[in-house]
C-alpha angles and dihedrals in degrees: 000000000000119000114251095228094055118069110224096011120230096327096095090049092049090049092051091048090051091053090049090052089052090052091050089051092054090050089051093049090048090052092050091049089048090052092050089049090054097045097043096039090237107150092179088070090064088071091049090051091050091051090051091051090052089051089050090053092049092049090048090051089049090052092052098050118102117263118239112173125301118001129228117286088218095066098068090045091054090047090051091049093050090046089054090048090051090051091051091049090050092050092049091048091053098041101042108094121235 
């Protein structure tokens, strides 16, 4: 049950924490891609890792901004698209022979 002195209750805080977890996930995927780039001598993966770090920074910034009502419907769609891109990059990194 939401607290009376807080408008909106804990939902905005939970939403911000979820966005922060998404940012941490992108940093982790970028680190894994960077590791694969180093071990497989694949310099093209450095660019992919950099893109994932930029996405992580943007998601982190989105998580830290103040909440004012309903968010944009475009933001979750962009996050889903970048998640799919990260999955494709991971599959390519694993399937491409040395």
